C-alpha positions in Angstrom: -7.1 -69.4 28.6 -6.0 -66.2 30.4 -8.4 -63.8 32.2 -6.8 -60.4 32.1 -7.7 -56.9 33.2 -7.3 -54.1 35.7 -6.8 -55.1 39.3 -10.2 -55.2 41.1 -12.1 -56.3 37.9 -13.0 -59.7 39.4 -10.5 -62.0 37.6 -10.0 -64.2 40.7 -13.7 -64.4 41.4 -14.4 -65.5 37.8 -11.7 -68.1 37.8 -12.9 -69.6 41.1 -16.5 -69.6 40.0 -15.6 -71.4 36.8 -13.6 -74.0 38.8 -16.4 -74.6 41.2 -19.3 -74.6 38.6 -17.6 -76.9 36.2 -15.6 -79.1 38.5 -17.7 -82.1 37.4 -16.4 -81.8 33.9 -12.9 -82.6 35.1 -11.3 -85.5 37.1 -9.7 -82.9 39.4 -9.2 -79.1 39.7 -6.1 -77.6 41.4 -5.8 -73.9 42.3 -2.4 -72.2 42.5 -2.2 -68.8 44.1 0.9 -66.8 44.9 4.2 -68.7 44.6 3.9 -71.0 41.5 6.7 -73.4 42.6 5.1 -74.0 46.0 1.7 -74.4 44.5 2.9 -77.0 42.0 4.8 -78.9 44.7 1.5 -79.1 46.7 -0.1 -80.6 43.5 2.9 -83.1 43.3 2.0 -84.2 46.8 -1.7 -84.6 45.9 -0.7 -86.7 42.8 1.8 -88.8 45.0 4.9 -87.7 43.1 7.8 -89.3 45.0 9.6 -87.1 47.5 13.1 -85.7 46.5 14.8 -82.7 45.1 12.2 -79.9 44.4 13.4 -79.4 40.8 13.3 -83.1 40.0 9.8 -83.4 41.5 8.6 -80.5 39.3 10.1 -82.2 36.2 8.3 -85.5 37.2 5.1 -83.5 37.7 5.3 -81.9 34.3 5.8 -85.3 32.7 2.8 -86.7 34.7 0.6 -83.7 33.6 1.6 -84.3 30.0 0.2 -87.9 30.2 -2.9 -87.0 32.1 -6.2 -85.7 30.6 -9.4 -84.1 31.9 -7.9 -81.9 34.7 -8.1 -78.1 35.2 -5.1 -76.2 36.5 -5.8 -72.6 37.6 -2.9 -70.1 38.2 -4.2 -67.0 40.0 -2.5 -63.6 40.1 0.4 -64.2 37.7 1.3 -60.5 37.7 5.1 -60.4 37.5 7.5 -61.1 34.5 9.5 -63.6 36.6 6.3 -65.5 37.3 5.7 -65.9 33.6 9.3 -67.1 33.1 8.7 -69.7 35.8 5.4 -70.7 34.2 7.1 -71.1 30.8 9.5 -73.7 32.3 6.9 -75.6 34.3 3.8 -75.7 32.2 2.7 -79.0 30.6 2.5 -79.2 26.8 -0.3 -77.6 24.9 -3.7 -79.2 24.7 -4.3 -79.2 28.5 -7.0 -77.2 30.4 -5.0 -74.3 31.9 -6.6 -71.1 33.3 -4.6 -68.2 34.6 -5.5 -64.7 35.8 -3.1 -61.8 35.2 -2.9 -58.1 34.6 -0.2 -58.7 32.1 -2.1 -59.3 28.8 0.9 -59.4 26.5 2.9 -61.8 28.6 0.0 -64.2 28.6 -0.2 -64.0 24.8 3.5 -64.8 24.5 2.8 -68.2 26.2 0.0 -68.8 23.6 -2.8 -68.3 26.1 -6.1 -67.0 24.6 -6.9 -63.8 26.5 -10.3 -62.6 27.8 -10.1 -59.0 28.9 -12.5 -58.2 31.7 -14.2 -54.8 31.7 -16.2 -53.0 34.4 -19.8 -54.1 35.1 -22.4 -52.7 32.8 -24.5 -50.0 34.7 -27.5 -52.3 35.1 -25.2 -55.2 36.4 -23.6 -52.9 38.9 -27.0 -51.7 40.2 -28.3 -55.3 40.4 -25.2 -56.3 42.4 -25.6 -53.4 44.9 -29.2 -54.1 45.5 -28.6 -57.8 46.0 -25.5 -57.4 48.2 -27.0 -54.8 50.5 -30.7 -55.8 50.5 -31.4 -52.1 49.7 -34.2 -51.3 47.3 -33.3 -47.7 46.3 -32.5 -48.4 42.6 -32.0 -44.7 41.7 -29.4 -44.0 44.4 -27.7 -47.4 43.6 -27.2 -46.2 40.0 -25.6 -42.9 41.2 -23.3 -44.8 43.5 -22.4 -47.4 40.8 -21.5 -44.6 38.4 -19.4 -42.8 41.1 -17.3 -45.9 41.6 -16.9 -46.4 37.9 -18.7 -49.8 37.9 -15.5 -51.5 39.2 -16.4 -54.8 40.9 -13.9 -54.5 43.8 -14.9 -50.9 44.6 -18.6 -52.0 44.6 -17.8 -55.0 46.8 -16.1 -52.8 49.4 -18.9 -50.2 49.2 -21.5 -52.9 49.7 -19.6 -54.3 52.7 -19.4 -50.9 54.3 -23.1 -50.2 53.8 -24.0 -53.5 55.4 -21.6 -53.0 58.3 -22.8 -49.5 59.0 -26.5 -49.9 58.1 -26.2 -47.0 55.7 -28.5 -46.1 52.8 -26.9 -45.6 49.4 -27.5 -41.8 49.7 -25.8 -41.7 53.2 -22.8 -43.7 51.8 -22.4 -41.3 48.9 -22.4 -38.3 51.3 -19.7 -40.0 53.4 -17.7 -40.9 50.2 -17.8 -37.3 49.0 -16.3 -36.3 52.4 -13.7 -39.1 52.9 -13.4 -40.8 49.5 -11.1 -43.8 49.6 -10.5 -43.6 53.4 -13.8 -45.6 53.5 -12.0 -48.5 51.8 -9.0 -48.7 54.3 -10.8 -50.8 56.9 -9.6 -54.3 56.0 -12.4 -55.8 58.1 -14.8 -54.8 55.3 -13.3 -57.3 52.9 -15.5 -60.2 52.1 -12.6 -62.7 52.0 -9.6 -62.8 54.3 -7.1 -62.7 51.4 -8.8 -59.9 49.5 -6.8 -56.7 49.1 -8.3 -53.3 49.9 -8.9 -50.8 47.2 -5.9 -48.7 48.2 -3.4 -51.6 47.9 -4.9 -53.3 44.9 -2.7 -51.4 42.4 0.3 -50.6 44.7 1.8 -54.0 44.0 1.6 -53.4 40.2 3.1 -49.9 40.4 5.9 -51.2 42.7 6.7 -53.9 40.1 6.9 -51.3 37.3 9.0 -49.0 39.4 11.4 -51.5 40.9 11.6 -54.4 38.5 11.4 -52.4 35.3 13.1 -49.4 36.9 10.6 -47.1 35.3 9.9 -44.1 37.7 8.2 -42.2 34.8 5.2 -44.5 34.8 4.0 -43.3 38.2 4.5 -39.7 37.0 2.4 -40.4 33.9 -0.4 -41.9 36.0 -0.3 -38.9 38.4 -0.9 -36.6 35.4 -3.7 -38.8 34.1 -5.3 -38.7 37.5 -6.4 -35.1 36.9 -7.9 -35.8 33.5 -11.4 -36.8 32.4 -13.2 -40.0 31.7 -12.6 -39.8 28.0 -9.8 -40.9 25.6 -6.6 -39.1 26.4 -4.8 -38.1 23.2 -1.2 -39.1 22.9 -0.5 -35.5 21.9 -1.6 -34.3 25.3 0.7 -36.8 27.1 3.6 -35.7 24.8 3.0 -32.0 25.6 3.0 -32.7 29.3 6.1 -34.8 29.0 8.0 -32.1 27.1 7.2 -29.5 29.8 7.8 -31.9 32.7 11.0 -33.6 31.5 12.4 -31.4 28.7 15.8 -33.2 28.6 14.4 -36.8 28.4 13.9 -38.9 25.3 10.5 -39.4 23.8 11.2 -43.1 24.0 11.0 -42.9 27.8 7.4 -41.8 27.5 6.7 -44.6 25.0 8.2 -47.2 27.4 6.2 -45.8 30.4 2.9 -45.8 28.5 3.7 -49.3 27.2 4.3 -50.7 30.7 1.2 -49.1 32.1 -0.8 -50.7 29.3 0.9 -54.1 29.6 0.0 -54.2 33.3 -3.6 -53.1 32.6 -3.3 -49.8 34.5 -4.4 -47.9 31.4 -6.3 -48.8 28.3 -5.6 -48.1 24.6 -9.1 -47.9 23.1 -8.0 -46.5 19.7 -4.7 -45.7 18.1 -2.8 -42.8 19.8 -5.2 -42.5 22.7 -5.3 -43.9 26.2 -7.9 -44.2 29.0 -7.7 -44.8 32.7 -10.4 -46.1 35.1 -12.1 -43.6 37.4 -11.1 -45.4 40.6 -7.5 -45.8 39.4 -7.5 -42.0 39.0 -9.0 -41.5 42.4 -6.6 -43.9 44.1 -3.6 -42.4 42.3 -4.6 -38.8 43.3 -5.3 -39.9 46.8 -1.7 -41.1 47.2 -0.2 -37.8 46.1 1.5 -35.9 48.9 0.5 -32.2 49.3 3.7 -30.8 47.7 3.6 -33.4 44.9 -0.1 -32.5 44.2 0.7 -28.8 43.9 3.5 -29.6 41.5 1.3 -31.8 39.3 -1.6 -29.2 39.3 0.8 -26.6 37.9 2.2 -28.9 35.2 -1.3 -30.2 34.3 -2.7 -26.6 34.1 0.3 -25.5 31.9 -0.3 -28.5 29.6 -4.1 -27.9 29.3 -3.5 -24.2 28.7 -1.1 -25.0 25.9 -3.6 -27.4 24.3 -6.4 -24.8 24.5 -4.3 -22.3 22.6 -4.7 -24.7 19.6 -8.4 -23.7 19.5 -9.3 -20.7 17.3 -12.9 -19.7 17.2 -12.3 -18.2 13.7 -10.7 -21.3 12.3 -13.1 -24.3 12.0 -10.2 -26.7 11.5 -9.3 -26.2 15.1 -12.8 -26.7 16.6 -12.4 -30.5 16.9 -9.5 -29.9 19.3 -11.8 -28.5 21.9 -14.3 -31.3 21.5 -11.5 -33.8 22.1 -9.9 -32.0 25.0 -13.0 -30.5 26.8 -13.6 -33.6 29.1 -10.1 -33.1 30.4 -10.5 -29.4 30.9 -13.7 -30.0 32.7 -12.3 -32.7 35.0 -9.4 -30.5 35.9 -11.5 -27.4 36.5 -14.0 -29.4 38.7 -11.1 -30.9 40.7 -9.5 -27.5 41.4 -12.9 -25.9 42.2 -13.7 -28.7 44.7 -10.3 -28.8 46.3 -10.1 -25.0 46.4 -6.5 -25.1 45.3 -5.1 -21.6 45.1 -1.9 -22.3 43.2 -2.5 -21.1 39.7 -1.8 -17.7 38.3 -5.2 -15.9 38.7 -5.0 -14.0 35.4 -4.2 -17.3 33.5 -6.9 -19.1 35.4 -9.6 -16.5 34.6 -8.5 -16.5 30.9 -8.6 -20.3 30.8 -12.2 -20.4 32.2 -13.3 -17.6 30.0 -11.9 -19.3 26.8 -13.7 -22.5 27.7 -17.0 -20.6 28.3 -16.6 -18.9 24.9 -16.0 -22.2 23.1 -18.9 -23.8 24.9 -21.2 -21.0 23.8 -19.9 -21.4 20.2 -20.6 -25.2 20.4 -24.1 -24.6 21.7 -23.7 -25.9 25.3 -25.1 -22.7 26.7 -26.0 -23.8 30.3 -22.6 -25.3 30.8 -21.0 -22.1 29.4 -23.0 -20.1 32.0 -21.6 -22.4 34.8 -18.1 -21.7 33.6 -18.7 -17.9 33.8 -19.9 -18.4 37.3 -16.6 -20.2 38.2 -14.4 -17.2 37.1 -13.0 -15.5 40.2 -14.1 -11.9 41.1 -12.4 -8.9 39.5 -9.2 -7.7 41.0 -8.7 -4.2 42.5 -6.8 -1.6 40.4 -6.7 -3.7 37.2 -4.0 -3.2 34.6 -4.8 -2.2 31.0 -4.5 -5.9 30.0 -6.9 -6.9 32.8 -9.4 -4.2 31.9 -9.4 -5.5 28.3 -9.8 -9.1 29.6 -12.7 -8.0 31.9 -14.5 -6.0 29.2 -14.2 -8.8 26.7 -15.5 -11.3 29.3 -18.6 -9.1 30.1 -19.2 -8.7 26.4 -19.1 -12.4 25.7 -21.2 -13.3 28.7 -23.8 -10.8 27.6 -24.0 -12.6 24.3 -24.5 -15.9 26.1 -27.2 -14.4 28.4 -29.0 -13.1 25.3 -29.0 -16.6 23.9 -30.4 -17.9 27.2 -33.3 -15.3 27.1 -31.8 -13.5 30.1 -32.4 -10.0 28.8 -31.9 -8.0 32.0 -28.6 -9.7 32.8 -27.4 -9.4 29.3 -28.0 -5.6 29.4 -26.1 -5.4 32.7 -23.2 -7.3 31.2 -23.1 -5.0 28.2 -23.2 -1.9 30.4 -20.3 -3.2 32.5 -18.3 -4.0 29.3 -18.9 -0.4 28.0 -17.9 1.1 31.3 -14.7 -1.0 31.4 -14.0 -0.2 27.7 -14.2 3.5 28.4 -11.4 3.1 31.1 -8.9 1.7 28.5 -6.7 4.5 27.2 -6.1 2.9 23.8 -9.1 0.6 23.3 -8.5 -2.0 20.4 -10.8 -1.6 17.4 -11.9 -5.2 17.8 -13.2 -4.7 21.3 -15.1 -1.5 20.2 -16.7 -3.4 17.2 -17.7 -6.4 19.3 -19.2 -4.1 22.0 -21.3 -2.2 19.4 -22.3 -5.5 17.7 -23.4 -7.1 21.0 -25.3 -4.0 22.2 -27.0 -3.9 18.8 -28.1 -7.5 19.1 -29.4 -6.9 22.6 -31.4 -3.8 21.5 -32.8 -5.8 18.6 -34.0 -8.6 20.9 -35.7 -6.1 23.1 -37.5 -4.6 20.0 -35.6 -1.3 20.2 -34.7 -1.5 16.5 -33.6 2.1 16.0 -31.1 1.9 18.8 -29.9 -1.4 17.3 -29.5 0.3 13.9 -27.4 3.1 15.4 -25.1 0.5 17.0 -24.6 -1.3 13.7 -24.0 2.0 11.8 -21.4 3.0 14.4 -19.8 -0.3 13.9 -19.8 0.2 10.1 -18.1 3.6 10.5 -15.1 1.7 12.1 -14.9 -1.1 9.6 -15.5 0.8 6.4 -11.9 1.9 6.2 -10.7 -1.7 5.9 -12.3 -3.4 2.8 -10.9 -6.8 3.9 -12.5 -6.6 7.4 -14.2 -9.9 8.5 -16.9 -7.8 10.1 -18.6 -6.8 6.8 -20.6 -9.9 6.5 -21.5 -9.6 10.2 -22.8 -6.1 9.6 -24.9 -7.0 6.6 -26.3 -10.1 8.4 -27.4 -8.0 11.4 -29.0 -5.4 9.1 -30.9 -8.2 7.4 -32.1 -9.5 10.7 -33.4 -6.0 11.6 -35.4 -6.0 8.3 -36.8 -9.5 9.2 -38.0 -8.1 12.5 -39.7 -5.3 10.6 -41.1 -7.9 8.1 -39.3 -6.2 5.2 -38.5 -9.5 3.6 -37.3 -8.2 0.2 -34.8 -5.7 1.9 -33.7 -8.5 4.2 -33.1 -10.8 1.3 -30.9 -8.2 -0.3 -28.8 -7.7 2.9 -28.3 -11.5 3.3 -27.2 -11.8 -0.4 -24.5 -9.1 0.2 -23.5 -10.8 3.5 -23.2 -14.2 1.7 -21.0 -12.6 -1.0 -18.8 -10.9 1.6 -18.5 -14.1 3.6 -17.0 -15.9 0.6 -14.5 -13.2 0.1 -12.9 -13.7 3.5 -9.9 -16.0 3.8 -10.3 -18.3 5.6 -14.0 -18.4 5.2 -16.0 -18.2 8.4 -18.1 -21.3 7.8 -20.3 -20.7 10.9 -21.1 -17.1 9.8 -21.8 -18.3 6.3 -24.2 -21.0 7.6 -26.0 -18.4 9.7 -26.3 -16.0 6.7 -27.7 -18.7 4.4 -30.2 -19.8 7.1 -31.4 -16.2 7.5 -31.7 -15.9 3.7 -34.0 -18.9 3.9 -36.2 -17.0 6.5 -36.3 -13.9 4.2 -37.5 -16.1 1.2 -40.0 -17.9 3.4 -41.4 -14.5 4.4 -42.0 -13.9 0.7 -43.8 -17.3 0.5 -40.9 -18.7 -1.7 -41.0 -21.9 0.3 -39.2 -24.1 -2.2 -36.3 -21.6 -2.5 -36.2 -21.1 1.2 -36.0 -24.9 1.8 -33.0 -25.1 -0.5 -31.2 -22.4 1.5 -32.0 -24.2 4.8 -30.7 -27.5 3.3 -27.4 -25.8 2.4 -27.1 -24.2 5.8 -27.8 -27.6 7.4 -24.9 -29.2 5.5 -22.6 -26.5 6.7 -23.8 -26.8 10.3 -23.4 -30.5 10.2 -19.8 -30.1 9.2 -19.2 -27.6 11.9 -21.0 -29.5 14.8 -20.7 -33.1 13.8 -21.1 -34.4 17.3 -23.9 -32.0 18.4 -26.9 -32.1 16.1 -28.9 -30.7 19.1 -27.1 -27.4 18.7 -29.8 -24.7 19.1 -29.2 -23.3 15.6 -29.6 -26.8 14.0 -32.8 -27.4 16.1 -34.2 -24.0 14.8 -33.2 -25.0 11.3 -35.2 -28.2 11.5 -38.1 -26.2 12.7 -37.9 -23.8 9.7 -37.5 -26.7 7.3 -40.6 -28.3 8.7 -42.5 -25.0 8.4 -41.6 -24.8 4.7 -42.8 -28.3 4.0 -45.9 -27.6 6.1 -46.7 -24.5 4.0 -46.2 -26.5 0.8 -48.7 -29.1 2.1 -46.0 -31.9 2.2 -47.1 -33.0 5.6 -45.1 -36.2 5.9 -41.8 -34.3 5.3 -43.0 -31.5 7.6 -43.8 -33.9 10.4 -40.3 -35.5 10.1 -38.5 -32.2 10.4 -40.8 -30.8 13.1 -40.6 -34.0 15.2 -36.8 -33.9 15.0 -36.8 -30.3 16.1 -39.3 -30.9 18.9 -37.3 -33.9 20.3 -34.2 -31.7 20.7 -36.0 -28.6 22.1 -36.3 -29.9 25.7 -33.8 -27.8 27.7 -32.9 -25.7 24.6 -32.7 -21.9 24.9 -35.1 -21.6 22.0 -38.2 -19.5 22.9 -41.4 -21.1 24.2 -43.2 -19.7 21.1 -41.1 -21.9 18.8 -41.9 -24.9 21.0 -45.6 -24.2 21.0 -45.6 -23.5 17.3 -43.8 -26.8 16.7 -46.4 -28.7 18.8 -49.3 -26.9 17.2 -48.1 -27.8 13.6 -47.4 -31.4 14.6 -51.0 -31.5 16.0 -52.5 -30.0 12.8 -50.6 -32.5 10.7 -52.0 -35.4 12.7 -55.5 -33.9 12.4 -55.0 -33.7 8.6 -53.8 -37.3 8.6 -56.8 -38.2 10.9 -54.4 -39.5 13.6 -56.8 -38.1 16.2 -55.2 -39.8 19.3 -51.7 -38.5 18.4 -53.1 -35.1 17.7 -54.8 -35.1 21.1 -51.6 -36.2 22.9 -49.3 -33.5 21.5 -52.0 -30.7 21.8 -52.7 -31.7 25.4 -49.0 -31.4 26.1 -49.0 -27.9 24.5 -52.0 -26.9 26.7 -49.8 -27.5 29.8 -47.2 -25.1 28.5 -49.2 -22.3 26.8 -49.4 -19.0 28.8 -52.8 -17.3 29.3 -52.2 -14.5 26.7 -50.3 -16.5 24.1 -51.1 -16.0 20.5 -51.2 -19.8 20.1 -53.7 -20.6 22.8 -56.9 -20.2 20.7 -55.4 -22.3 17.9 -54.2 -25.1 20.2 -57.7 -25.3 21.9 -59.7 -25.3 18.7 -57.5 -28.0 17.2 -57.7 -30.0 20.4 -61.5 -29.8 20.4 -61.6 -31.1 16.9 -59.4 -34.1 17.8 -61.7 -34.8 20.8 -64.9 -34.5 18.8 -63.6 -36.9 16.2 -63.0 -39.5 19.0 -66.4 -38.8 20.6 -64.6 -37.6 23.7 -65.8 -34.9 26.2 -64.5 -31.5 25.2 -66.6 -29.3 27.6 -63.7 -28.7 30.0 -62.2 -26.6 27.1 -65.3 -24.4 26.6 -64.4 -22.0 29.4 -61.0 -21.6 27.9 -62.6 -20.7 24.5 -65.5 -18.5 25.7 -64.9 -14.8 25.8 -63.1 -12.4 23.6 -59.6 -12.9 22.3 -57.6 -10.0 21.1 -55.7 -10.6 17.9 -54.1 -7.3 17.0 -56.7 -4.8 16.0 -59.4 -7.3 15.3 -61.5 -9.4 17.7 -62.9 -12.9 17.4 -66.0 -13.9 19.4 -66.4 -17.6 19.6 -69.6 -19.3 20.8 -70.3 -23.0 21.0 -73.7 -24.7 21.1 -73.1 -27.0 24.1 -76.5 -28.7 23.6 -75.3 -30.7 20.6 -73.6 -33.9 21.6 -71.3 -34.1 18.6 -71.3 -30.8 16.7 -69.6 -31.0 13.3 -68.2 -27.5 13.5 -66.7 -25.4 16.2 
C-alpha cells in the first residue's frame, strides 16, 4: 500500500500512526526513512543477518524477508525516481505487508502498490484539530483560519504551534498572517517534531528534483503562473495560451511534460480531463519565493493571458458565456492579488477595460453586488482623455448606471447617466451604438422613477436612430421597453401587442439574443396575467424559464429567474392551485435574501405564502411567515393591513393572544381614494371575524 499526496498532507503521520496502532497485529514493525539502503542494513542488523559486503547482506535480507510472515515494513518519503529504482531491486516478493509514503503516485503504481491519495482535511476536521491543538474555543475564527490555510494539515500544525507559543487568539494570528504570511512559518522552533520540515521548505525538495534530475525548468514557470490563479479548475486552454505568449518558440510537448511532472509529484491535481488545480498554500509559497523582478514579469504575462481569454466572451453570443463562468475565479484571484499588492505595472487603459468588462459580465450573470465592487476597483479617470478614453469612460458610466438601477440606487444611477451624457457630448464622432445605449438606459431610469413621458421620449429618439437599419438588433429592445411602459400604465392589451412584436423581431436576429428573447417572453406573461389570462401567462413564464435555465445553468438564483418563480407562483395562486403556487413562491422566497428585487416583491411573496397556509389550515406555518413579514414591512406599506389581518386570523385559530396587533390595525388606512375603518371588539375572547 502507498500513501500518496501533496507534501504537508500528513502522509508520514498517518503511516506512523498505523504502525503504532496496529503493531500488535505483526511480529515486528520496521520504519525506513531517508536512505533506503542504510535503513534496510539497520533491519539486517536487527534480524542478525551476518556481517559482510553491503550488497550481499541486502540480498540475504531480501531472501529472509521472502521467507518471513507477519511483519510490517514502512518506507517513508520515497520521493525520488532513483529511490524507486532502489526499492524495485530490494523489495521482497509480493504478498508481504509493505507500506510506503510518496508524492510520486505513478511510480508507486508501477511497483504494483495500491495507492491511497490523501486530500486536505474537511472543514470540520480542520476546525476540530485547531480547537484541540490550541485549547482555544473560538470555533468561528478557527473556521476562518482553516479556510485561509486551505485545510492543509502541515500549515495548520505550524499555525497551531505558533498560536500556542505566542499565546495568540485565532483572530490575532489571522491579522499577523495577513501582514507577514509565510514568514510566520520560518521559525523552525515551531515544528512539533525535530525532523519536521517548515512550510517554506516542504516543496522545495520536490521542485529541486523536477528541475535538476528531470532537467525541467519549465515546471517552476508553470507553477509560478498558477500561483496567480484562483482556487478552481484551471483549463488546459489557459495554460496553453500562457505558454504560447511566454515561450513562443518552444514545443507544446514541453508544456505537456512539465504539467505531467508536476502532477506526478503531486504538486498539482488533475480533477477532470484537461483541467488542473493547485492547493492554496502551494500557490502562496510559490508566489512568496518569487523575486521582485520575477514577480513583475509574471504579473504582466498573467494579465496578458487573462485579457486574451476574456476576449473570448461576447455578451451578445450565448455560446461564449460559459467561458466567463469557467475563467472568472482566475480573473478574480488575479485582480484581488494586484489590488492587495498595489502593483502598478499594468497598462492603465487595459486594466480599466479589463475590470469594466468583468463588471459588465457579472451584471449580465446576475452577480450585482460583486459587479459593483469591480466598478469601485476601476482607477480614477485620467486628465485630458483621448477620444478612445472618452468613449471608454462614457460606456463605463452608462453600464454602471444600468447596474445601479438594478440595485435600486436611483440617485447614483441618474448621476452615472448624466456623466455618460456629458462625456458622450465631448466625443466629436460619437458611435451610433453609444448614443442608442445612452438613450435606452436613460429611458429605463426615467421609467423606474415613474417619469413615463420622459422615458417615452428617450425610446422614440432611440427609434429615430435605428429605423434606418431594418436589421438592427435594437428593434426588439425598443418594442420591449415600450411594452414595459404600457405595463406601468396598466395598459395590458397594448403591452401584449408590443411584446408580440418584440418577440417576432427577436427571432429575426441572427444570432438570436436568447437573453432578450427570454425577457420579452417573461414580460408577455406579465401582460397576459394583467388581463387575468393566468393559464396563458403561466405558459409564457414556463417558456421563459427554460430559456433562462439554458442561459444561466449554474445560477438559478439570478434575479430574473427569482422574479419568474414569483410570477409563476402568483399565476397558480390566482388559479386557486395553492400547492403549485406554494412551491414556486417558496423557491422564489428562498433565493430573495440578498437579491436586488424590491421589498414589495418580498413582502408580497411572504403574504401569499401566509395566505396559502391559512387556506390549508397550517396555522403555525402561516403565523411564522407572517411574523417574519411584520419585521420587514414599512409603516406606510400597502401590504401592512393585509399582513396584520391574516396574522390575526392565524393567531385566533390557535387561540393565541392577538391584542398586540390591535394598535397596528386601529385607525384609518389610506388605500388610494377610498378609506377603510377597522374596529375590533376586544371584549370577545375568540371572535370568529375580524
